[in-house]
C-alpha positions as CSV (number, residue, x, y, z in Angstrom):
1,M,-9.6,0.4,-0.8
2,L,-10.4,3.0,-3.5
3,R,-12.7,6.0,-3.1
4,L,-13.4,8.7,-5.7
5,I,-15.1,11.8,-4.2
6,D,-16.7,14.3,-6.5
7,L,-14.0,13.7,-9.2
8,H,-13.7,16.1,-12.2
9,T,-11.5,15.6,-15.2
10,H,-11.1,17.8,-18.3
11,Y,-9.7,17.3,-21.8
12,G,-8.8,20.9,-22.5
13,N,-12.0,22.9,-22.0
14,I,-14.2,19.8,-22.2
15,E,-15.3,18.4,-18.9
16,C,-15.3,14.6,-19.1
17,L,-16.0,13.6,-15.5
18,K,-18.5,15.7,-13.7
19,G,-18.3,14.9,-10.1
20,V,-17.9,11.1,-10.1
21,S,-18.1,9.4,-6.7
22,L,-17.6,5.6,-6.3
23,E,-15.8,3.2,-4.0
24,V,-14.2,-0.3,-4.3
25,K,-13.8,-2.4,-1.2
26,K,-11.1,-5.0,-0.7
27,G,-11.9,-8.3,-2.3
28,E,-14.7,-6.9,-4.5
29,I,-15.3,-6.9,-8.2
30,V,-16.9,-3.6,-9.0
31,T,-18.0,-2.9,-12.6
32,L,-18.3,0.6,-14.2
33,L,-20.8,0.5,-17.1
34,G,-22.0,3.0,-19.7
35,A,-22.2,3.8,-23.4
36,N,-19.2,4.8,-25.5
37,G,-18.0,8.2,-24.5
38,A,-19.6,8.1,-21.1
39,G,-16.2,8.6,-19.4
40,K,-15.4,5.0,-18.3
41,S,-11.8,4.8,-19.7
42,T,-11.2,8.4,-18.6
43,T,-12.1,7.3,-15.0
44,L,-9.6,4.5,-15.1
45,M,-6.8,6.6,-16.6
46,T,-7.4,9.3,-14.0
47,I,-7.1,6.7,-11.2
48,S,-3.8,5.5,-12.9
49,G,-2.5,9.0,-13.0
50,L,-2.3,9.2,-16.8
51,I,-4.8,12.0,-16.7
52,K,-4.8,14.6,-13.8
53,P,-8.1,15.4,-12.2
54,S,-9.2,19.0,-12.2
55,G,-11.2,18.6,-9.0
56,G,-12.3,16.2,-6.3
57,R,-10.3,13.6,-4.5
58,M,-9.0,10.1,-5.1
59,E,-8.1,8.0,-2.0
60,F,-6.3,4.7,-2.2
61,C,-5.9,2.8,1.0
62,G,-6.7,6.0,2.8
63,E,-4.1,8.1,0.9
64,D,-4.8,10.9,-1.5
65,I,-3.2,9.9,-4.8
66,C,-4.5,12.8,-7.0
67,K,-1.1,14.4,-7.5
68,L,1.0,11.2,-7.8
69,P,2.6,10.3,-11.1
70,P,1.7,7.0,-12.8
71,H,4.8,5.0,-11.8
72,I,4.3,5.9,-8.1
73,I,0.7,4.8,-8.3
74,V,1.8,1.5,-9.7
75,R,4.2,1.1,-6.8
76,K,1.4,1.9,-4.4
77,G,-0.5,-1.1,-5.8
78,I,-2.7,-0.1,-8.7
79,S,-2.2,-1.8,-12.0
80,Q,-4.2,-1.3,-15.2
81,V,-5.0,-3.5,-18.2
82,P,-5.6,-0.9,-20.9
83,E,-8.2,-1.0,-23.6
84,G,-6.9,-2.6,-26.7
85,R,-4.4,-4.7,-24.7
86,R,-1.3,-2.7,-25.7
87,V,1.3,-5.5,-25.2
88,F,4.9,-4.7,-26.3
89,P,4.6,-6.3,-29.7
90,K,8.3,-6.8,-30.4
91,L,9.1,-8.4,-27.1
92,T,8.4,-12.0,-26.2
93,V,5.7,-13.2,-23.9
94,M,8.2,-13.7,-21.1
95,E,9.7,-10.2,-21.7
96,N,6.3,-8.7,-21.5
97,L,5.7,-10.4,-18.1
98,E,9.1,-9.2,-16.9
99,M,8.2,-5.6,-17.9
100,G,5.0,-6.0,-15.7
101,G,7.3,-6.6,-12.7
102,F,9.8,-3.8,-13.5
103,A,9.2,-2.1,-10.1
104,R,10.0,-5.2,-8.1
105,T,13.4,-6.5,-7.0
106,N,12.8,-9.9,-5.4
107,K,13.6,-12.4,-8.2
108,Q,12.2,-15.4,-6.3
109,E,8.8,-13.7,-5.9
110,I,8.9,-12.5,-9.5
111,A,9.5,-16.1,-10.7
112,K,6.7,-17.4,-8.4
113,D,4.3,-14.9,-9.8
114,K,5.2,-15.9,-13.4
115,E,4.2,-19.4,-12.6
116,E,0.9,-18.1,-11.1
117,V,0.3,-16.3,-14.4
118,F,1.1,-19.5,-16.3
119,S,-1.3,-21.5,-14.1
120,L,-4.0,-18.9,-14.9
121,F,-3.2,-18.9,-18.6
122,P,-1.4,-22.2,-19.6
123,I,-1.2,-21.1,-23.2
124,L,1.2,-18.3,-22.2
125,K,3.6,-20.8,-20.9
126,E,3.5,-22.6,-24.3
127,R,4.1,-19.2,-26.0
128,A,6.7,-17.9,-23.5
129,R,9.4,-17.4,-26.2
130,Q,7.0,-16.2,-28.9
131,I,6.9,-12.6,-30.0
132,A,3.8,-10.9,-28.5
133,G,2.8,-9.2,-31.7
134,T,2.3,-12.6,-33.3
135,L,-0.2,-13.8,-30.7
136,S,-4.0,-13.9,-31.3
137,G,-6.2,-11.2,-29.9
138,G,-7.3,-13.5,-27.0
139,E,-3.7,-14.5,-26.2
140,Q,-2.7,-10.9,-26.2
141,Q,-5.5,-10.1,-23.7
142,M,-4.4,-12.9,-21.5
143,L,-0.8,-11.5,-21.7
144,A,-2.0,-8.0,-20.9
145,I,-3.8,-9.3,-17.7
146,G,-0.7,-11.4,-16.8
147,R,1.6,-8.4,-17.3
148,A,-0.6,-6.3,-14.9
149,L,-0.6,-9.1,-12.3
150,M,3.2,-9.2,-12.4
151,A,3.1,-5.9,-10.5
152,R,1.3,-7.8,-7.7
153,P,-1.4,-5.1,-7.5
154,K,-3.7,-4.5,-4.6
155,L,-6.2,-3.2,-7.1
156,L,-6.5,-4.3,-10.7
157,L,-8.1,-2.0,-13.3
158,L,-9.5,-3.6,-16.4
159,D,-10.6,-1.6,-19.4
160,E,-12.9,-3.6,-21.9
161,P,-11.1,-7.0,-21.5
162,S,-13.6,-8.7,-23.8
163,L,-13.4,-6.1,-26.7
164,G,-13.0,-7.8,-30.0
165,L,-12.8,-11.3,-28.7
166,A,-14.6,-14.4,-29.9
167,P,-17.4,-15.5,-27.5
168,M,-15.4,-18.6,-26.3
169,L,-12.5,-16.4,-25.4
170,V,-14.7,-13.9,-23.6
171,G,-15.8,-16.8,-21.4
172,T,-12.2,-17.7,-20.7
173,I,-11.4,-14.1,-19.7
174,F,-14.4,-13.9,-17.4
175,N,-13.6,-17.2,-15.8
176,C,-10.1,-15.9,-15.1
177,L,-11.6,-12.9,-13.3
178,K,-13.7,-15.1,-11.2
179,T,-10.6,-17.2,-10.3
180,L,-8.7,-14.0,-9.4
181,K,-11.6,-13.0,-7.1
182,T,-11.4,-16.4,-5.3
183,R,-7.7,-15.7,-4.8
184,G,-8.5,-12.4,-3.1
185,A,-8.1,-9.9,-5.9
186,T,-9.8,-6.6,-5.9
187,I,-11.0,-5.5,-9.4
188,L,-12.5,-2.4,-11.0
189,L,-13.9,-3.5,-14.3
190,V,-15.0,-1.4,-17.3
191,E,-16.8,-3.7,-19.7
192,Q,-19.1,-3.4,-22.8
193,N,-20.6,-6.9,-22.1
194,V,-23.0,-5.6,-19.4
195,H,-24.7,-8.9,-18.7
196,M,-21.5,-10.8,-18.1
197,A,-19.9,-8.0,-16.1
198,L,-22.9,-7.9,-13.7
199,K,-22.9,-11.7,-13.5
200,I,-19.4,-11.7,-11.9
201,A,-19.4,-8.3,-10.1
202,D,-20.5,-7.6,-6.5
203,R,-21.6,-4.1,-7.3
204,G,-22.0,-1.8,-10.3
205,Y,-22.1,1.9,-11.3
206,I,-23.7,3.3,-14.4
207,L,-21.9,6.3,-15.9
208,E,-23.6,8.6,-18.4
209,T,-21.9,11.7,-19.9
210,G,-19.5,11.9,-17.0
211,R,-21.9,11.4,-14.2
212,I,-22.9,8.4,-12.1
213,V,-26.7,8.0,-12.7
214,L,-27.3,4.6,-11.0
215,S,-25.4,2.3,-8.6
216,G,-26.2,-0.8,-6.6
217,I,-25.8,-4.5,-6.0
218,A,-25.0,-6.3,-9.3
219,N,-27.9,-8.7,-9.1
220,E,-30.3,-5.9,-8.6
221,L,-28.9,-3.9,-11.5
222,L,-29.5,-6.9,-13.7
223,T,-33.2,-6.7,-13.0
224,N,-33.4,-2.9,-13.1
225,E,-35.8,-1.7,-15.8
226,M,-33.5,1.2,-16.9
227,V,-30.5,-1.1,-17.2
228,K,-32.5,-3.8,-19.0
229,K,-33.8,-1.3,-21.6
230,A,-30.6,0.7,-22.1
231,Y,-27.9,-1.9,-21.9
232,L,-29.4,-5.4,-22.1
233,G,-31.7,-4.9,-25.1
234,E,-34.7,-6.1,-23.2
């Protein structure tokens, strides 16, 4: 579904991605791991079109999307849950979800997908008329995921969904991702909680200073000595 081939990205004169190559197949959860500043968020923002690559190729469903603007990439079927949630704080929960479906026109399907989001996160239905900025951090994360799902994406990008959340809520978010996988979702996950990410992922990539240094089956990465020492504290 997604293939990055020798992808390079710059911030000014600084090269952040130095030839990143990875792929995500339909129905997979693939996790992209690495330390702060490794280039994980930059990779997601480049895929979303928020940062333009300076070299290489990005293919989505066989089409080169390198030169497409973000709103067209969303219409093609890629939706991102940004780091820090970034809900619209002055809009209600319901209005945030409606913003997620702004590119769609079929009102019946939009209404159906709202109910799907509410089945995934029942608390959002209870908070439907509440201003998003007054929600807890965990509820805002659920809303950010729900908003992204309202675009009915083929590929969901998640950037640090567990960041700043209490352990119980982290479990809720990861259970949601497992549920989405059973429903056929395809997910590229950037996550600081390496152990939990590899537990739910099919495959993983390790990014260091803009380069992929290791990749493999998630279960194998969990037992890899380098991963255990650098990211699992073992």
